[in-house]
N, C-alpha and C positions, 0 to 999 in steps of 0.2 A: 846695137842700142834700137836698131828700132823694131830687131826682132822683138826684144823686149817689151816693147812697143804693142806690137802686135798680140803677142801674147797675152798680155795685158787686159786689149781690146776684147778678144773671143774671150777670156775668163770672164769678163764682166757681159758679154752677149749667154754666155752657156748658164750663167746665174738668174740672167734672165730668162731663162728659156724652165730654166729648173725653176721658178718660182710660180709657172702656172700648175705647179701641181699642189693639190691639196696636203700640207702639212703632212707627209709621210712618215718624215723621220723624229718630228715631233710630237706624231700622233705615238708611237711606242713607248711615250714614257708614261704615259697613261691608264693607268690598271681597268678602264674602264671604257667602256665605246658607247655613246649614247645618242643613239637616233632619236624624231622626230618623232615617230609614233610608240616609241616605250615612254620617252618625256607625257606624252599626253595619256599613256594610260595610268601611268604612274599620279599627276596629278590628279585626274578627275578620279582615283583610290584613295587618293590618302590625303589632296589640299584640304586643310582645316575649311576654311571656308564653305568648302565642297561639302565635307563631314558637317556644318551644325544645316546647315542646308537640307540634306535630309533626313537631318535629326529634325527638323521643324516641320516637316513631308510628315515624318511619322508620330510626331504630335498631333496634326490633322487629323491622323487615321480615330489617336484615342478619343479625340474627344468626338467624333462622329459617334464611335461607341457608347461613348459615355450618355451622349447626349439620347440614343434611343432607348437607355435604358428608362428614361422620363416615361414612356410609352406605362410600362408597366405597372402594376398593385406596387403604395410605398407602404412599409411595415416600421412604424414608430411606437418605441415603448420609453413614457414618462412616469418619471418617480418625485415621489415627493415624503422627506422623511424630516420630521419636527419633534423636539420637544417644548413642550408645552412652559410656558412661566411663569403661571399662573393658572387658578381652573376659575369655571363659569358657573353658575347655576341658572338653572330651565323650572320656571313655577307653570305647575300646571293646575289650574281652578276647577274646583269642583264641578263635576257635569259640564268638565269641556268637550267634553268626544260624545257627550248629549247621554239621555237619560232613558235606559231599559224596561221594560214591564219582565220582573221575576230577579233581575238584579241592578233595578238603581243606576242612581248617577256613575258616570266614569270619568275622570275618578269620582270612590266613594269621598275622596279628602282632597281636600287642597296637598298637591306634592310639588318639593321639590327636589331636583337631580342634579344632582352636583356633577362636573365633570373632572375625570382621571386629570390626574398630572403625569401618565407615563407616555412613556415615547410613542410615538404614531405614525403611521406609514400609508401611502394612496401611493399605486400603480394604474395606471392609463398605458394600456395595448391601442393604438387604431391603426386600424389596415385603409388606405384610402386607393381608390382608382379614379383618376381624375377620367371623363367623360369628355364635355363637351373644352378642357382645352387640348385634344387631342389633334385638332385642326393645327395649333398656335405649333404643338410641337413640331408637327410635320413639314411646319415649314422653316420651322430651326435647325430642322434635321437637313434639310436641302440647302438652308444658308451655308452651315458647316461644311456640305459635303463639296460646295460651292469654295468654300475655306482653302478647303483640301487641294481640291486643283491648283486655287491661285497659288499655294504652296510649292506644287508640284511644277505650273508655270516661273516662279520664281528662285525654282532646283536647277531648272534647261536656262534662264538666265545667267544664273552665276556659274555654269557648265561653261559656258560657251564663252562667260569675261574670264575664266581662266583657261578657255583653249587658247585664246586669242590674247594672255597674255605670254603663253609658256611659249607659242609661235611668234611674237613680237622677239622676245628676248632669248632666246632659240640664235635666229636669223641674227640680232645683235650679236651672239656671240662668236657665230660663225666670221660678220662684218669683221668682227674686232680680231679674230684668230685671225686675216686674210691680211690685214691689217700690221698686227706683230709681226706675223711672218717676213711681211716687203720688209719689216722695217728691218728685220733681223738682216734681212740681205744686203740691204745699203749698208747696215757696220760691216759687215763682211766686205763690203766691194770699198767703201771707204779706207779700210783697215791697209786693204793690198796697195789700194792707190796712193796713201800716205805714205807706204812701206818703198815704193815705187819711186814716187816723187823724192823722197830723201837721198837717195841712192844718187836721183837727177841732181839734187843740191850738192851733192859731196863731188859729182864729176861737175859743178857747173856747167848743167843743162838746160839747169832749173832754177828760179827764184825760190828765195825763203818765202817770201809771202805765198806763191804758190804751196808750199807746204801748209804755211798756216791759213788758207783757206779751205783745205784739205781738212785741216785738222782740227774748225771753226765746223763744218760741214759733218762731220764725224761725234764731234760732242751732241751735235742736235740729233742725229741721230740717234745716238744710245738713249739721250736724254724723250725721244720719242720712243723707242722701245721700251722705258721703264713708265711711260704713263700707258701704254698700252696694255703691257702685261697687267698694271694692278687695275685698270678698267676692267678686264678681262675676269680677272680675280671678281671684282666685284659683282660684274654680270652674273659667273657660275654661283655663287651667293644666293644671287636674286631667285635663280632659275633651282638648285636646291631649295629656296625656302618655297616656290611654289608647287613644287610637287612633296614636299610634305615632310623633305628627311633632315638629315644633318644636313647645315650650310655647309660645313667642311670637307663634303662628303667631294672627293677630286674626281675627275671625270673627263674627255672627250666629246666634242659632238662629231656624229658624222655627215658629211657634206655628198648627199642625195638629192642635189640637187642640178638642171639640168645649167649645163656648164658652158654652152655652143649656141646655139640659137634659142629664145624662148618666144615663143606665139601662144598671144592668148586665146582662148577659144571663144570663136564669137557667142555672143552672150547679147541677148536682144533685152533694152534695158526697160520695155515694158510687162514684159515676161519675168522678166526682175523684183519690178515692183510688185506684181501678184504674187511671187512668191514670198515676198518678204512679208506683204499684207495678211498670208497663210501662216506662215513659218514663226515668223517672231512671236514668242515665248512674251512680252509686253503687249503686244496686243491682244491675247489669249487670256491673260491678268486684267487687260481692261474691263475686254468683256463681259469675263465672271464677274468683277465688279459691278458693273452695269445693273446682270442680275440679281446679285447679291440683295443691290441695295433695294428695288423689286420686292423682293422675297421682303426684307423687314418691314418695308411697309405697311403688306398685306398681313405680316403678324402682327403689327401693332395694330392692324383692327380690328384681327379677334379682341384684343380687351374690350371691347363696348358691347362687349356680351358675357351674360355673369358667365362664372367657372362653376360649372355644376362637378362634384364630385360623388360617387357610392363609396357610404362608410362604412367600417366595421368596427363598434368600440367592446372595451371591456377595460372595468374598473373596480380593482380586488381593494378593498381596505385594510386594516391590521389595527389593532388595538383602539377604534372609535369607540364610540358610543355603542350599546346594543339596540337601540332605535335607528342606527346608521346600516345599512344594509352590506352583508360582507363582498358578495358581489353582485355584479349585473351589465347584462351585455346589450347591445341593443345592432341594428342594422337600421341603414337611413339615408337618405338626400343631403349633403352638405351644399349647401348656395350662398355665395362671395359675390355682392356685382353693388358697383362702388357706382351708386345713382345719381351721384352729383359730385362733380369735380371741378368744378369754376373753369371749364373747357382745355383742362390740361389737357387732355387726351383729342380732344381735335389741333393743339397747339403742336404734339409731340407727331401726328400725323401729317400735319403741315410741311416740319421739318425732316421727317425722311422723304416724301416728297419730293423735294430743295435736293436732296442729297444725290435722287435718282438722278437732276438735272446734270446735277455735279459729274454724276459717273458717266452721263453719256459725252458732259463737255471732254473731262478727260480722255474719253477712247477716240474722240475726232483728234486734239490734240495730239495723241499715243502715234497714231496715222500717219499724221502730218509730219511729225519728228524722222519717224520710218522713212517715208518716200527721201523728207528732202536727205539723213542718213548716205541713202541708198547710192542714190545722185549722185553724193562729194564723194561715196567709193568709188563709185562709176567711174568718175572721171579722175579720180587720182588715177585708180589702175592704168587709162589709155595714158595718163603723164609717161607712168613709168613705165609703159610699156615700148613709146614713144626715146624714153633716157637710151633702153637697152640697144634700141636702131641706132641712135649718137653714136653711144659709146662703142658698138661692134664697126663703124665706121671708123673713129679714130684706132680702135687698136688696131684695124687692119693699115691703118695711114703710116699708124707710127710704126709696126713693121718690116712696111714697104725704106720705110727714110733709115731706118738700122739697117738695114740690106744696101740702100744706097749710100751710104758714111763709109760701110766699110769697106764695100766697092772702091771706093774715094780713096780711103785712106792708103789703099796698097797700089795704089795707082799715087800717091804723095798727092793727093787733087784738094785735101785738107788733113786739119791735124788731130791728134790724138781725142784733146777735149772737145772736137766736134762729135767723134762717134759714143766718145761717154755720156754727152746730151742725150744723143738718139735713146744710147740705154735705157738713161732715165725718161724721157718720153716715153720708151714703150713701157715701163713697169709703170708709171703713172698713170698708163691709158688700160693697164690690166685688171690696177688695183680699181680705175673707175667703170670698169663692164665688171670685176664681182660687185663694185659696190651698189651701180644700176639694177644688176640682178638679185641683189639680196633685197633690196627697195620695194623689187617689186615683187616679191613673194610675200611680203611684209605687207604689204598692200592688198593682195589676194587674199589675204587673211583677215582685214578688215572688212574687207569685200563680201567675204564667205559669211561673218557674223553680222555684219550687215542684214544677208539674206534670211541669218536666223538658222544658219548646218549646225548642228550638233560637232562636229569636227572637223 
């Protein structure tokens, strides 16, 4: 019986050691192995939010191209076709156009001309080339170009957010997968322990309550496996959604992270702040909005001067009176100027100036928020590094305790339950180490996002 107990203890130790490899047996059941790099690439290509952000940037290109056409001449044709409902008379008195030698008065008698009731048509064609408006249009084009750059900055922000979410979800899947695998190993251990304890109860070397305690632990372990499996499936659906593909697509993750010792690269916080101020797209967008507001103010000031345009017009009439010319053309200068506006333009310019001040304030606020985020992420990264060091020490201590307990059990210095307790402690230490390691990578992903890294 003692040999059987020793065999059970060695089996538990073997299960613990085997648990340190990552899902070798389970991984083969999945049809696809998805690496983190592949997940990020798929997300940037297929994520719907990223697609919409790219479409928004392309829309900004179309707006710039459309606005540039306003510098060119405009061609307009308007027509009016009407059916007179009644006629009217035009009276010309005798000699209204003068009296000439040899001719006499024109007209010679009082004349009445009655208008026709036939349908009439009027066609007006006009070509207009803006002149003084070109400056305002140029400023508006620059505004739209800045809007295009803002859309590009927003696209970078969206992509960085997506990459961060993919990393966090991917690491969460790794952590849940590791926890589920450890829980499955615990189920195997408790089932074997339940079988052995049942034999001991029949042999009357163990109490029935000992077996009930083992069965209770087995039930809890099975429930934990079920909970973690459901959580893992939910996380996989979330990752598939981020990747822009079918949420039911099955896959397994690849553990390409370090599993021995992690040492954070020496990072100077001052340099990190400078990199964030240069790379964060939110700051770039805020700076562009300041320039955009300034250009909007300058464009509004151009409305104080008259709008002068060079025009060419051609008018054709159809079925009008013979007194009306059939065709007439002319070239000239068109001037539009609102001389008195009750102070409206002045107030609008004042509004634009306040918008510039608001944009300056938003820029300063964005910089402050970025610096606070960098500081916070850096501190959290340092904390996770310390957690890894503590978890490594705990793992080493638990492994040594298990070796000591195994040796003491061989010399009958302790009971079997003490060996199993040491084995459980080592399994917990291994899990805490994996948890601390994945927490570090999650914190590192958040820190990279705070710096404005694209990937």
